[in-house]
C-alpha positions as CSV (number, residue, x, y, z in Angstrom):
1,M,92.7,121.2,102.5
2,D,93.2,118.0,104.5
3,E,95.5,115.2,103.5
4,T,92.8,113.2,101.7
5,T,91.5,116.0,99.5
6,K,93.6,117.1,96.6
7,I,93.2,119.2,93.4
8,A,94.2,117.7,90.1
9,I,95.0,120.1,87.4
10,F,93.9,119.0,83.9
11,K,94.4,121.3,80.9
12,G,94.6,124.2,83.3
13,K,91.4,123.4,85.1
14,K,90.9,122.1,88.6
15,V,89.4,118.7,89.2
16,R,88.7,118.1,92.9
17,R,89.3,114.7,94.2
18,T,89.3,112.8,97.5
19,I,90.4,109.5,98.9
20,H,87.4,107.2,99.7
21,N,87.8,103.4,100.4
22,N,91.6,103.7,99.5
23,E,91.0,105.0,96.0
24,W,90.7,108.4,94.3
25,W,87.2,109.7,93.7
26,F,86.8,112.7,91.4
27,V,84.1,115.4,91.4
28,V,81.9,114.6,88.3
29,E,81.0,118.3,87.7
30,D,84.7,119.3,87.5
31,V,85.4,116.6,84.9
32,V,82.3,117.6,82.8
33,I,83.3,121.3,83.0
34,T,86.9,120.4,81.9
35,L,85.8,118.3,78.9
36,T,82.8,120.3,77.7
37,D,83.2,124.0,78.9
38,S,79.6,123.7,79.8
39,S,78.3,126.7,81.7
40,N,75.7,124.5,83.4
41,P,77.3,121.2,84.2
42,K,74.4,119.8,86.2
43,D,72.1,120.3,83.3
44,Y,74.7,118.8,81.0
45,I,75.0,115.7,83.2
46,N,71.2,115.3,83.3
47,K,71.0,115.5,79.5
48,M,73.9,113.1,79.2
49,R,72.2,110.6,81.4
50,R,69.0,110.8,79.3
51,R,71.0,110.2,76.1
52,D,72.9,107.2,77.5
53,G,70.4,104.7,78.8
54,E,73.0,102.4,80.2
55,L,74.7,105.2,82.1
56,S,71.4,106.4,83.4
57,K,70.6,102.9,84.8
58,G,74.0,102.5,86.5
59,Y,74.6,106.2,87.5
60,G,73.7,105.6,91.1
61,Q,76.2,102.7,91.2
62,I,78.9,104.7,89.6
63,V,78.4,108.1,91.3
64,H,78.4,108.5,95.1
65,T,77.9,111.7,97.2
66,L,81.0,112.4,99.2
67,Q,82.2,115.2,101.4
68,I,84.6,117.4,99.5
69,N,86.7,120.1,101.2
70,T,86.1,123.3,99.2
71,S,86.9,127.0,99.8
72,G,83.5,127.3,101.4
73,G,84.0,124.3,103.7
74,L,82.9,120.7,103.5
75,Q,80.2,120.1,100.8
76,K,78.5,117.0,99.6
77,M,79.3,116.5,95.9
78,N,78.7,113.8,93.3
79,C,82.0,111.8,92.8
80,A,83.1,108.8,90.8
81,N,86.2,106.6,91.1
82,T,88.5,106.3,88.1
83,E,86.5,103.5,86.5
84,G,83.3,105.5,86.9
85,I,84.9,108.7,85.5
86,F,86.1,106.7,82.4
87,R,82.5,105.4,81.9
88,I,81.2,109.0,82.2
89,I,83.8,110.3,79.7
90,Q,82.6,107.7,77.2
91,S,79.2,109.4,77.3
92,I,80.6,112.9,76.6
93,P,80.2,113.8,72.9
94,S,82.9,116.5,73.0
95,P,86.1,116.8,71.0
96,K,87.9,117.3,74.3
97,A,86.8,113.8,75.4
98,E,88.1,112.1,72.3
99,P,91.7,111.7,73.4
100,F,90.5,109.9,76.5
101,K,88.3,107.7,74.5
102,R,91.1,106.8,72.1
103,W,93.4,106.1,75.1
104,L,90.8,103.8,76.7
105,A,90.4,101.9,73.5
106,R,94.2,101.5,73.1
107,V,94.5,100.3,76.8
108,G,91.6,97.9,76.3
109,Y,93.3,96.5,73.1
110,E,96.6,96.1,74.9
111,R,94.9,94.1,77.7
112,V,93.3,91.8,75.2
113,Q,96.7,91.3,73.6
114,E,98.1,90.5,77.1
115,I,95.5,87.8,77.6
116,E,96.6,86.2,74.3
117,D,100.3,86.7,75.1
118,P,101.0,87.3,78.8
119,E,104.7,88.1,78.1
120,L,103.5,91.4,76.6
121,G,102.4,92.5,80.1
122,A,105.9,92.0,81.5
123,K,107.4,93.9,78.6
124,R,105.0,96.8,79.1
125,T,105.7,96.8,82.8
126,R,109.5,97.1,82.1
127,A,108.8,99.8,79.5
128,L,106.8,101.8,82.0
129,Y,109.5,101.6,84.7
130,K,112.1,102.6,82.1
131,A,109.9,105.6,81.0
132,K,109.7,106.6,84.7
133,G,113.5,106.8,84.8
134,Y,114.4,103.6,86.7
135,T,117.7,101.9,85.9
136,D,117.8,98.5,84.2
137,G,119.2,97.0,87.3
138,W,116.4,98.3,89.4
139,I,113.8,97.1,86.9
140,E,115.2,93.6,86.9
141,K,115.2,93.5,90.8
142,R,111.6,94.8,90.8
143,M,110.5,92.2,88.3
144,R,112.2,89.4,90.2
145,G,110.7,90.8,93.4
146,I,107.2,90.6,91.9
147,E,107.8,87.0,90.7
148,V,109.1,86.0,94.1
149,R,106.2,87.6,95.9
150,E,103.7,85.8,93.7
151,I,105.4,82.5,94.4
152,L,105.4,83.2,98.1
153,T,101.8,84.5,98.3
154,D,100.6,81.4,96.3
155,E,102.4,79.2,98.8
156,W,100.8,81.2,101.7
157,K,97.4,80.8,100.2
158,K,97.9,77.0,100.0
159,R,98.7,77.1,103.7
160,N,95.7,79.3,104.5
161,V,97.7,82.3,105.6
162,G,95.6,85.2,104.6
163,A,95.7,88.1,107.1
164,E,96.4,91.5,105.7
165,R,99.1,92.1,108.4
166,E,100.9,88.9,107.3
167,Y,100.9,90.0,103.7
168,A,102.3,93.4,104.8
169,I,105.1,91.6,106.6
170,L,105.9,89.5,103.6
171,T,106.0,92.6,101.3
172,A,108.3,94.5,103.8
173,E,110.7,91.5,104.0
174,I,110.9,91.1,100.2
175,S,111.4,94.8,99.8
176,K,114.1,94.9,102.5
177,A,115.9,91.9,100.9
178,T,115.6,93.4,97.4
179,F,116.1,97.1,98.0
180,G,117.6,97.3,101.5
181,M,114.5,99.1,102.9
182,I,110.9,98.6,103.7
183,P,108.1,100.1,101.6
184,S,107.4,103.0,104.0
185,Q,111.1,104.0,103.9
186,Y,111.1,103.7,100.1
187,K,108.0,106.0,99.9
188,K,109.8,108.7,101.9
189,I,112.6,108.7,99.3
């Protein structure tokens, strides 16, 4: 498989995915098989679309045909990005889909809380970094780096500096000052 095509393993089943427009796109059939154990996923998807009128209307906007590298070579397959997959999962009436639905509801609720109290977002970010094993010192540096970058990018916007390359330079300089290395060096580590 090439660098842009990967297999994700979910509950022991393979879900093929690929990078398209700088984001992951997942094979819809694989997700349906994983969450339903359907022996005919294409039929299941068609029935699901008939059941869910809103999904049926927007299916062509959610799902795109992409080239996926398979054991039989490149094949065109229906894929959806993360947001699209979450919308499809909402339409799957299967006990296996329920944990995802509960998780989506919880995340949505948390975001509403963050709108009401933005400090909760910063607390959640710190907790996520801590859960990933980062030290308190690293977390504080990262949080300060994010704040500094926001201040600087706001200033750059005021001065009409907007090229992607210029933002990349800014990010690299902030990272170098904070962590002693640029993002590409950090990714290697």
